[in-house]
ZAMAR-473489 format. One line per 5 residues: number of its first residue (from 0); for each residue x, y, z of N, C-alpha, C. Coordinates in pm, whole numbers, plus 32768, in hexadecimal, padded with zeros to 4 digits. Example, Ala and Ser with C-alpha at 12.3 -4.5 7.8 and 13.67 -1.06 7.14 Angstrom:
REM residues 2
0) 8527/7DC7/830C/84CE/7E3E/830C/8528/7EB6/830C | 8505/7F1F/82C4/8557/7F96/82CA/850A/8003/8313
END
This chain:
REM residues 213
0) 7A43/A78F/59DE/7AB8/A78E/597C/7A92/A7AC/58F9 | 7A11/A7C3/58DE/79FE/A7E8/5853/7996/A86F/5866 | 79C2/A8B9/58AC/7978/A95D/58AF/79A9/A9A2/585C | 7A0B/A97F/5800/7A44/A9DF/5779/79D6/A9D7/5716 | 7992/A918/5723/794F/A912/56A0/78FF/A986/5656
5) 795A/A979/55BC/78EC/A9C6/559C/7873/A98C/5555 | 780E/A9D4/5508/77A0/A996/54D4/77C3/A975/542B | 77BE/A902/5409/77F5/A8B7/53A2/7793/A8D3/5323 | 771D/A8FE/5363/7698/A906/52E7/76AB/A998/52AB | 76F1/AA00/5322/76F9/AA84/52D4/777F/AA74/5280
10) 77FB/AA4A/52B7/7852/AA51/5290/789C/A9E2/521A | 7894/A975/523D/7894/A8FC/51CE/786A/A8D5/5166 | 77E2/A8CD/5189/779C/A88E/512F/777E/A8F6/50AE | 77BD/A8A8/5042/778E/A8F0/4FC1/775D/A880/4F52 | 773D/A8BC/4F03/76D9/A867/4E74/775A/A81C/4E5A
15) 775D/A786/4E28/77A0/A767/4DCB/7816/A789/4D44 | 7879/A78E/4D6E/78C5/A7C8/4D0E/78B4/A78A/4C83 | 7880/A7DF/4C0E/7898/A7C5/4B65/78F1/A753/4B59 | 78D7/A6FA/4AE5/793F/A67D/4ABB/799D/A6EF/4AA7 | 79A7/A74F/4A4E/7A3C/A799/4A08/7A47/A7A8/4A9D
20) 7A1C/A7E2/4AEF/7A85/A802/4B9E/7ADD/A7AD/4BAF | 7A84/A72C/4BBC/7AA1/A6CF/4C1F/7B23/A66E/4BB7 | 7B18/A668/4B4E/7B85/A652/4AF6/7C0B/A693/4AEE | 7BF9/A740/4B09/7C31/A787/4AF7/7C73/A783/4B8C | 7C53/A771/4BEA/7C80/A752/4C94/7CEE/A6B1/4CA2
25) 7CA6/A666/4C4F/7CF6/A5D4/4C5A/7D71/A5EB/4BEE | 7D6E/A641/4B9D/7DF9/A648/4B37/7E2A/A678/4BA0 | 7E3D/A6EE/4BB7/7E61/A73E/4C30/7EAE/A6EB/4CA1 | 7E62/A698/4CDE/7E7F/A630/4D3C/7EF0/A5E8/4D1C | 7ED3/A599/4C9C/7F64/A547/4C66/7FBD/A596/4C5A
30) 7FCB/A5F0/4C1F/8046/A66B/4C34/809B/A68B/4C92 | 8039/A695/4D10/8061/A6AB/4D7E/80B1/A638/4DCA | 8072/A5A6/4DBD/80A3/A523/4DFA/8124/A51B/4DA6 | 811E/A53E/4D43/81B0/A51D/4D2D/821D/A55D/4D44 | 820D/A5CD/4D33/8290/A628/4D68/8294/A62E/4E09
35) 822E/A5ED/4E51/8246/A5F1/4EAF/8234/A58C/4EFF | 828A/A501/4EB9/825F/A482/4EDB/828C/A478/4F70 | 82E7/A4A2/4FBC/830D/A47F/503F/82F5/A4E9/5087 | 827C/A552/507C/824B/A5D1/50D5/81D7/A57C/513F | 81C7/A51B/515A/8178/A4D7/51C0/81CD/A447/51E2
40) 81BE/A42A/5241/8206/A3C6/5275/81D8/A354/52D8 | 8196/A2F1/529B/8143/A27B/5305/81B7/A239/5359 | 81BF/A27F/5400/81FF/A264/5452/81DD/A1C9/547E | 8162/A18C/5480/8132/A12C/54A0/80BB/A121/5470 | 805D/A08A/5454/801A/A06F/543C/7FDE/9FFF/545C
45) 7F52/9FE7/5493/7F3C/9F3F/54E8/7EBC/9F26/54D5 | 7E95/9E9C/5487/7E1A/9E82/54A5/7E2A/9E19/54E3 | 7DB3/9DF4/555A/7D9A/9D96/558D/7CF8/9D45/557A | 7CE0/9CCD/5592/7C4D/9CAA/5595/7C29/9C3E/561F | 7BCD/9C8A/564F/7B8F/9C3D/56CD/7B1D/9C28/5699
50) 7AF4/9B9F/56A4/7A92/9B54/5660/7A27/9B84/55C3 | 79AC/9BCC/5605/7998/9C3F/5598/79E4/9C7B/5564 | 7A1C/9CC2/55FA/7A31/9D71/55E1/7AD7/9DA1/5597 | 7AD6/9DD6/5572/7B6E/9E13/553C/7B86/9EA2/5568 | 7BEA/9ECB/55AF/7C47/9F06/55CC/7CD2/9F31/5581
55) 7CC6/9FB5/555B/7D39/9FFE/5516/7DB0/A082/5550 | 7E0A/A07A/555F/7E3B/A0CE/55BE/7EC4/A119/5570 | 7EB5/A18C/5520/7F2B/A1C0/54FC/7F64/A246/5507 | 7FDB/A256/5508/801B/A2C9/551C/8096/A2F9/5474 | 803A/A37D/5478/8096/A3A8/53FA/80BA/A461/540E
60) 8125/A467/53EA/814A/A521/53D7/813E/A528/5379 | 8120/A5BE/5376/80E3/A604/52ED/8126/A679/52EC | 8176/A6A6/529B/81CD/A70E/5281/8182/A781/5273 | 80D6/A78B/5243/80AD/A7FA/5253/809D/A828/52FE | 804A/A8B2/5324/803F/A8F4/5374/7FB3/A8C0/53AB
65) 7F89/A894/5423/7F29/A849/546F/7E9E/A887/5447 | 7E9F/A90F/5400/7DF2/A938/53F3/7DE4/A8E3/5353 | 7E73/A900/530B/7E54/A8E4/5266/7E15/A82B/5286 | 7E61/A7FA/52D7/7E44/A756/52B5/7DB2/A746/52FD | 7DB5/A799/535A/7D07/A789/53B2/7CA6/A795/5358
70) 7CC2/A828/52F2/7C59/A82A/52A4/7C6B/A7D3/5207 | 7CCF/A79D/51F3/7CA9/A738/5178/7C7E/A6AB/51AF | 7C84/A66D/520E/7C4C/A612/5263/7BB5/A5F1/5276 | 7B8A/A699/5288/7ADC/A6E5/52B6/7AB9/A6DE/522D | 7ADE/A708/51DD/7AC4/A717/5116/7A8A/A68E/5100
75) 79F3/A660/5141/79BF/A615/50F9/79A8/A5DD/505D | 79B5/A685/506F/794D/A69B/4F9E/79D5/A652/4F5C | 7A59/A669/4F7D/7AC4/A639/4F10/7B2A/A5AE/4F7D | 7AD8/A564/4FB5/7B3B/A50C/4FE6/7B50/A4A1/4F8E | 7AFB/A47A/4F3A/7ACC/A405/4EA7/7B69/A441/4E6A
80) 7B84/A4A9/4E78/7C08/A4DF/4DE6/7C65/A4B4/4E45 | 7C93/A47F/4EC6/7D11/A48F/4EDF/7CFF/A40A/4F21 | 7C96/A3AD/4F37/7CCB/A325/4F17/7C87/A2C0/4EED | 7CE6/A24E/4ED0/7CC5/A1DF/4E61/7C54/A199/4E61 | 7C21/A168/4F1A/7BE5/A13C/4F68/7B48/A171/4F58
85) 7B53/A1C4/4F8B/7AD8/A232/4F9E/7A9E/A24C/4F12 | 7A4C/A21B/4EF2/7A00/A240/4E3B/79B5/A291/4E4D | 7978/A2C9/4EBD/7915/A35D/4ED4/7914/A34C/4F3E | 78ED/A412/4F61/78D9/A431/5000/78A3/A4C6/4F94 | 7823/A4F4/5051/7813/A56E/5036/77C4/A582/50AB
90) 77AD/A602/50BE/775D/A629/5127/76D0/A643/50F7 | 7679/A60F/5192/75CE/A5D6/515A/759D/A64C/51BA | 7548/A64C/517B/74F9/A69D/520F/74ED/A698/52B0 | 74F2/A6F9/52FC/7533/A6FF/5372/74B3/A68C/53D1 | 74C4/A64B/543F/7471/A5F2/5468/741F/A670/54B0
95) 7399/A625/54E3/7320/A686/5521/7349/A701/559C | 73BC/A6AE/55CC/73F8/A6E0/561E/7452/A760/560E | 748B/A76E/5562/74FD/A7AB/5534/7568/A78D/554F | 75A2/A71E/5567/75FA/A6CE/556C/7639/A6C4/54F2 | 7688/A6EE/54B1/76B1/A6BA/5417/76E5/A609/540C
100) 7689/A5E5/538E/76A2/A574/5352/76DF/A569/52FD | 773D/A4E0/52AE/7791/A503/5279/7787/A467/5223 | 7784/A457/5177/776D/A3CE/5146/77F1/A3B0/5125 | 7834/A30A/5122/7895/A2FE/50D8/787C/A262/50B3 | 78B4/A247/5034/788D/A1D0/5008/793C/A1AE/4FF9
105) 797A/A140/501C/79EA/A0D4/5016/79C5/A068/4FBA | 7A38/A035/4F58/7A20/9FCA/4F29/7ABB/9F90/4F19 | 7ACE/9F12/4F16/7B19/9ECB/4F06/7B35/9E1D/4EB1 | 7BB8/9E0D/4EA9/7B79/9D67/4E74/7BFC/9D24/4E9A | 7BE1/9C80/4EB1/7C4A/9C10/4EC9/7C36/9BC1/4E83
110) 7CA3/9B94/4E17/7C80/9B34/4DA8/7BF8/9B50/4D92 | 7B90/9ADC/4D71/7B0E/9AF7/4D42/7AB4/9B40/4DA5 | 7AC0/9B4D/4E1E/7A64/9B72/4E65/7A8D/9C24/4E7A | 79E6/9C77/4E6B/7A18/9CFD/4E56/79A6/9D40/4EC1 | 79B6/9D6E/4F47/7965/9DAE/4F71/791E/9E63/4F75
115) 78D0/9EA5/4FA3/78CA/9F40/4FA5/7864/9F21/4FF3 | 78B0/9FAC/5049/786B/9FC4/50CC/785E/A040/50B4 | 77E0/A053/5109/77AA/A0F3/50FD/776C/A133/518D | 7775/A193/51C6/777E/A1E5/5251/7744/A262/5246 | 76C9/A259/5283/769D/A2F5/52AE/76DA/A323/5357
120) 7728/A36F/535C/7762/A36E/53F0/774E/A40F/5418 | 7764/A42C/547E/7756/A499/54DB/77CB/A4C4/54BB | 77E3/A531/54BC/7845/A57C/54C2/786C/A606/5537 | 78BF/A5C5/5567/78EA/A645/562B/7993/A663/55F7 | 79AA/A6DD/5613/7A32/A707/5602/7A34/A76D/5655
125) 7AC7/A7A4/566F/7B20/A7DD/56D6/7B71/A82C/569D | 7B64/A88E/5649/7BCF/A8D5/55EC/7C59/A8EE/5644 | 7CE9/A8D2/5605/7CE6/A875/557F/7D27/A801/55BA | 7CF7/A80E/5644/7D47/A760/5688/7CE4/A70F/568A | 7C8C/A70A/5654/7C1A/A669/567E/7BC3/A669/5617
130) 7BC1/A5F2/55E3/7B2C/A5A9/5582/7AE4/A525/55CC | 7A79/A52E/55A4/7A5F/A4A0/55A8/79CC/A47A/5595 | 79A3/A424/556F/7940/A3EB/551E/78F6/A35D/5555 | 7874/A361/5560/7853/A304/55AB/77DE/A2C5/5537 | 77B6/A250/54DF/773E/A22B/549E/76ED/A1FD/54B7
135) 766A/A227/547E/75DE/A1F3/54B2/75EE/A17A/546F | 75B2/A119/54B9/75AC/A090/5484/7535/A070/5411 | 74E3/A0AD/5455/7466/A0BB/5431/744E/A0EB/5384 | 74BC/A154/534D/74DC/A191/52D6/757E/A14B/5295 | 75A3/A0E0/52ED/7648/A0BB/52BB/7624/A016/529D
140) 76B6/9FF7/5264/76A5/9F69/5255/7740/9F41/52CD | 7735/9F82/5340/7773/9F4D/53AE/76E8/9F68/5429 | 771D/9EDB/548C/76F8/9F14/5522/7722/9F38/5563 | 77C1/9F64/5547/77E7/9FD3/5597/787A/A002/556C | 787B/A0A6/5570/78FF/A0CC/5525/790F/A146/5567
145) 7982/A14D/5588/799D/A1D2/55DC/7A42/A1DF/55AC | 7A6A/A258/5553/7ACB/A285/5550/7AEB/A2F7/55A6 | 7B5F/A321/55AC/7B9D/A3AA/55FE/7C20/A3C4/55E7 | 7C3E/A44A/5595/7CAA/A498/5595/7CDC/A4F7/55F0 | 7D55/A4DA/55FD/7DAE/A53E/5664/7E01/A578/5626
150) 7DF1/A5EA/5609/7E88/A64B/55F4/7ED3/A68C/5637 | 7F45/A67C/5638/7FB2/A6C3/5679/8015/A73F/5640 | 7FF0/A7AB/5661/8090/A80A/5626/8112/A7B4/5636 | 8164/A7A9/55FB/81DC/A737/55EC/8224/A7CE/5650 | 82A2/A779/56A0/8312/A7EB/56AC/8358/A82B/564B
155) 83A2/A7B1/55F1/83E2/A7F1/557A/837E/A827/54EE | 831E/A85B/552B/82C6/A85B/54A5/8263/A7F4/5476 | 81ED/A801/5438/81AD/A7B8/540A/8151/A77F/546D | 810E/A71D/544D/80A9/A6E1/54A6/807B/A66A/54BA | 8083/A624/5511/80A5/A596/555E/8011/A57C/555B
160) 7FB9/A50E/5501/7F2E/A4C0/5508/7F38/A44E/5555 | 7ED4/A42D/558F/7ED6/A398/55E7/7E4B/A39D/55D3 | 7E20/A30C/5573/7DA2/A2FC/5548/7D7A/A27D/557C | 7D27/A295/55C5/7CD6/A1F8/55F6/7C42/A1D1/55B2 | 7C49/A16C/558E/7BE8/A11C/5555/7BA5/A09A/5574
165) 7B01/A07C/55B2/7AB1/A022/55DA/7A5D/A012/55A9 | 7A58/9F97/559F/79FD/9F6B/54F4/79D2/9EF9/54FE | 7923/9EA0/54F4/78E1/9E56/54F9/788B/9E50/548F | 78A8/9E09/5412/785E/9DF7/538F/77C7/9DE1/53A7 | 777B/9DFD/536F/76D3/9DC6/5372/76B1/9D5C/52F7
170) 7727/9D1B/52B1/7735/9CBF/5251/776A/9C4A/5252 | 7754/9BD9/5208/7780/9B57/5247/77F4/9B86/51F2 | 7858/9B3C/5220/790A/9B52/5217/794B/9AB8/5203 | 7960/9A94/51B4/798D/99F2/5178/79D8/99F6/51CA | 7A05/995A/5225/7A45/994D/527A/7B0E/9937/5254
175) 7B24/9934/51F2/7BAE/994C/51A8/7BCD/99BE/5173 | 7B88/99F6/510E/7B8D/9A4D/50BB/7B51/9AEB/5106 | 7AFE/9AC3/515E/7AA6/9B29/5158/7B1C/9B92/51D9 | 7B28/9B40/524C/7B88/9B9C/5289/7C29/9BFF/5238 | 7C51/9B9B/51EC/7CCD/9BFA/51C6/7C60/9C42/517C
180) 7BFA/9C36/513B/7BDF/9CA7/50E2/7BC6/9D4F/514B | 7B88/9D40/51A6/7B82/9DBF/51DF/7C03/9DC2/522B | 7C50/9D92/5281/7CDC/9DB2/528C/7D24/9E1B/5220 | 7D12/9DA6/51A6/7D32/9E06/511B/7CF7/9E95/510E | 7C84/9E9B/510D/7C17/9F11/5102/7C59/9F6F/5177
185) 7C4C/9F4D/51D8/7CB3/9FC8/523B/7D0F/9FC9/524E | 7DA6/9F9E/5211/7DF6/9FC0/51F7/7E0A/A013/5187 | 7DC4/9FDB/50FC/7DCC/A019/5098/7DB2/A0A4/509D | 7D24/A0A0/50F5/7CFB/A144/50E4/7D50/A194/513D | 7DA1/A177/51AD/7DD7/A1A9/51EE/7E46/A1E4/51AD
190) 7EBB/A195/5165/7F29/A19F/5114/7F05/A1D2/50C2 | 7E9F/A1CF/504A/7E8D/A217/4FE2/7E55/A2A7/4FE5 | 7E26/A2DB/506F/7E00/A344/5074/7E7B/A3B5/50B0 | 7ED6/A374/50F7/7F1E/A3C6/512D/7F7E/A46A/50EE | 7FB4/A3F3/5061/7FBD/A464/5030/7F71/A4BF/4FCF
195) 7EEA/A48A/4FA9/7E84/A4FF/4FA0/7E8D/A52C/4FE9 | 7E80/A53D/504A/7E42/A5BB/50C0/7EBB/A608/50F1 | 7F56/A5D2/50E7/7FAE/A633/50D1/7F87/A678/504F | 7F65/A644/4FE0/7F68/A6C2/4F60/7EFE/A70B/4F84 | 7E9C/A6C0/4F8E/7E16/A752/4FA0/7E2A/A7B9/5017
200) 7E66/A787/5083/7EAE/A7ED/50EE/7EF0/A83A/5081 | 7F47/A826/5049/7FA5/A889/500B/7F5C/A8ED/4FA5 | 7F08/A8A4/4F67/7EBE/A903/4F06/7E6C/A942/4F50 | 7E2F/A93D/4FD9/7DEB/A9AA/4FE7/7E59/AA0F/504E | 7EFC/A9EA/503F/7F0D/AA67/5099/7F73/AAB6/501E
205) 7F64/AA89/4FC2/7FA3/AAD7/4F23/7F64/AB61/4F15 | 7F13/AB65/4F04/7EA0/AC16/4F1A/7EDE/AC4F/4F81 | 7EBF/ABFE/5000/7EF7/AC62/509B/7FA6/AC82/5081 | 7FF7/AC37/5022/8068/AC55/5044/80B5/ACBA/4FFA | 8032/AC9F/4F78/804A/AD13/4F04/803E/ADB7/4F31
210) 7FB0/AD8E/4F83/7FB0/AE55/4FD1/7FFA/AE50/5020 | 805B/AE1E/506D/80A9/AE22/50D2/810F/AE50/5081 | 8144/AE4D/4FFC/81BD/AE58/4FBD/81D7/AF08/4FC2
END
């Protein structure tokens, strides 16, 4: 399935953007999100808990083409600009076997209780239809975490994305508030990122559209 895998180290990793560039991107995204409030459509999103493990499945339709949505999802140097829950994200040096590694730090609060979750994950992908990450427990705040994005070009245009996440925390979870917080963390991460992903995909498409005019 992954025979079209490219080298992230060669094509995706880059120095972290300057504060001015980051601010400019966030400003442009905020403008785009306002103008495309209905550009992405969450068809369904479910979160369930099974003991200490949580599962999320969502289906979303994006109006942007498949390749542009894929490029936006895999740009870890900019993910923090498109999601309120993702506080920090970036590419790391590859693993010893050359596999790409990514870092994310997520955060959310319920009432008086807040939680930050940091993950270092192996990244694999098949351009432009599949992305998956698997957390390294020894470098993360999780015992287990696996994410998968499946991207399909929609018949009427745009892209249908199915997202699956299975997650088991490696930190103390308060009996009552804790599960609520984790579910909120997962839901907000998914819903807040959708319009940002659409906006980023459209920003990526603009230079190409101008060149083709």
